[in-house]
Every structure is written in structure tokens, then in C-alpha cells.
C-alpha positions as CSV (number, residue, x, y, z in Angstrom):
1,M,143.5,49.6,47.2
2,L,142.1,53.2,46.3
3,D,144.7,56.0,46.4
4,I,143.3,59.1,48.0
5,S,146.5,61.2,48.2
6,Y,145.5,63.5,45.6
7,F,142.1,64.7,47.0
8,T,142.1,67.9,48.8
9,P,140.7,67.8,52.5
10,V,137.3,69.5,52.8
11,K,136.2,71.1,55.8
12,I,132.5,70.2,56.5
13,Q,130.3,72.4,58.7
14,V,127.3,71.3,60.2
15,Y,124.6,73.7,61.3
16,K,122.0,72.7,63.9
17,V,118.5,73.5,62.8
18,L,116.4,74.7,65.9
19,K,112.7,74.2,65.7
20,P,110.5,77.1,66.9
21,V,109.3,76.7,70.5
22,A,105.4,76.9,70.9
23,Y,104.5,79.9,72.8
24,R,102.4,78.9,75.8
25,H,100.5,82.2,76.2
26,E,97.7,80.6,78.3
27,Q,100.2,79.8,81.0
28,Q,101.8,83.2,81.0
29,N,101.0,85.8,83.8
30,L,102.2,89.2,84.5
31,Y,102.0,90.5,88.0
32,L,102.3,94.3,89.0
33,F,102.0,96.0,92.2
34,S,101.5,99.7,93.0
35,S,102.5,101.8,96.0
36,G,99.9,102.7,98.6
37,L,97.7,105.7,97.5
38,T,96.7,108.0,100.2
39,A,94.3,110.1,98.3
40,P,92.0,109.8,95.3
41,A,94.1,109.6,92.2
42,S,95.0,107.5,89.2
43,G,97.7,105.2,89.9
44,E,100.6,104.4,87.4
45,A,99.9,103.3,84.1
46,Y,101.5,100.0,82.8
47,Q,102.0,99.0,79.2
48,I,101.1,95.1,79.4
49,D,101.1,94.2,75.5
50,L,104.7,94.2,74.4
51,P,105.6,93.4,70.7
52,I,107.0,89.9,71.5
53,R,103.9,88.6,73.6
54,F,100.3,88.1,72.9
55,S,97.8,90.6,74.2
56,P,96.3,90.0,77.8
57,K,92.6,89.8,77.9
58,T,91.9,88.7,81.4
59,F,92.8,90.9,84.4
60,L,92.7,90.4,88.1
61,M,92.4,93.6,90.5
62,A,93.6,92.9,93.9
63,V,92.9,95.9,96.3
64,T,94.1,96.2,99.9
65,V,92.7,99.0,101.9
66,T,94.1,100.1,105.4
67,S,92.8,102.7,107.8
68,I,89.3,103.0,106.0
69,N,86.8,105.2,107.6
70,T,83.5,104.7,105.6
71,N,84.3,103.4,102.2
72,V,86.6,103.9,99.1
73,V,85.5,103.3,95.6
74,V,88.2,101.9,93.1
75,R,88.3,101.1,89.5
76,L,90.6,99.5,86.6
77,D,91.0,101.6,83.5
78,G,92.1,100.3,80.2
79,S,93.5,101.7,77.1
80,I,94.5,100.6,73.5
81,D,96.8,104.0,72.9
82,G,98.1,104.9,76.3
83,T,96.2,108.3,76.4
84,N,92.6,107.6,76.3
85,Y,91.4,105.4,79.2
86,A,88.0,103.9,80.1
87,P,86.8,101.6,82.9
88,I,87.3,97.9,82.3
89,I,86.3,97.2,85.9
90,S,83.7,99.7,87.0
91,G,83.8,101.5,90.3
92,Q,83.9,99.1,93.2
93,T,82.8,100.2,96.7
94,I,84.8,98.9,99.5
95,T,83.4,99.1,102.9
96,G,86.2,97.5,105.2
97,N,90.1,97.1,105.5
98,G,91.6,93.9,103.8
99,T,92.0,92.7,100.4
100,S,89.2,92.3,97.8
101,F,89.7,90.8,94.3
102,Y,87.9,92.0,91.0
103,N,88.2,90.6,87.5
104,V,87.5,90.8,84.0
105,T,87.6,88.7,80.9
106,N,87.8,89.2,77.2
107,M,89.1,92.7,77.4
108,P,92.1,92.9,75.4
109,V,93.9,96.3,76.1
110,K,97.6,97.4,75.9
111,Y,97.7,99.5,78.9
112,I,96.0,99.3,82.4
113,Q,95.7,101.8,85.1
114,P,94.4,101.5,88.5
115,V,92.3,104.3,89.9
116,F,91.5,105.3,93.4
117,V,88.2,107.0,92.7
118,S,86.9,108.5,95.9
119,E,86.9,108.2,99.7
120,S,84.1,108.9,102.2
121,G,84.0,109.5,105.9
122,G,87.7,110.8,106.3
123,T,91.0,110.8,104.6
124,A,92.9,108.1,106.2
125,A,92.5,105.2,103.9
126,V,95.6,103.8,102.2
127,V,94.9,101.8,99.0
128,T,97.3,99.5,97.4
129,F,96.6,97.8,93.9
130,G,98.0,94.4,92.8
131,L,97.3,93.5,89.2
132,S,97.6,90.4,87.3
133,A,97.0,90.1,83.7
134,T,96.9,86.6,82.1
135,L,98.1,86.1,78.5
């Protein structure tokens, strides 16, 4: 029989190695909603490209209009620096109350900003934007 009484016990630590999880960017969506704008103006600008995420390239703009008189014009602006914006969904004329959808693809930007461009026939319209960015 082997005498092991002279061996010093050794504490062994086991570390679990975690494998990185694949980022499923094609299934990631970001949803943003604005409060109703009651006069032509730029809505709030949103930073949508965060350091830990891929840059979204596909955007959906849902526009809900209530109390319309003749028409309203809306658009979605994008920016890569948060200062200089340009239309990524050009001016869209809406002639009735309800919700309308507009989209754009292959347009990677870091910031998006909905814009209530103009109103014709009165000043009663309320425009609410819903925005979706697909990663």
C-alpha cells in the first residue's frame, strides 16, 4: 500500500470558460414613440447606434394623425454625427386621419429624428410618430 501521508493537500480551482454568444442582430428591433406634435416642428432626436450594438439600417416610421384639416407633411431625418441631419424618408403628404407607415432600407445612421414638416387647411392636427429600427 502507498503511504501518502507526507503529501501536502493542494486546493484545485476549476474555472468555467464561457463561449461568446453569437449576436443575432437580424432579429433585434428598437421601438421609439413620440408625444403628439400640435404644430410643425422637429421631434426628439434619438441615438440608435450604441457601442455594444450593430448599426440599424432599416427604419419604419408609423405616423398617426388626428384632427386633420386638409393635409400634413412628415418626414424622417437621419444623421451620423447628431448635428447634421438629412431626410432618409422624404416628405410624405397625409390627407386623412389614421396611421400611415413608411420605410427605408440600407440607410445606416446613428441618429434619427421625425419631423412634422407642414400643415395645410388649419392648425388642429396632432401628429404622433412611432419609429422602429431593425438591426
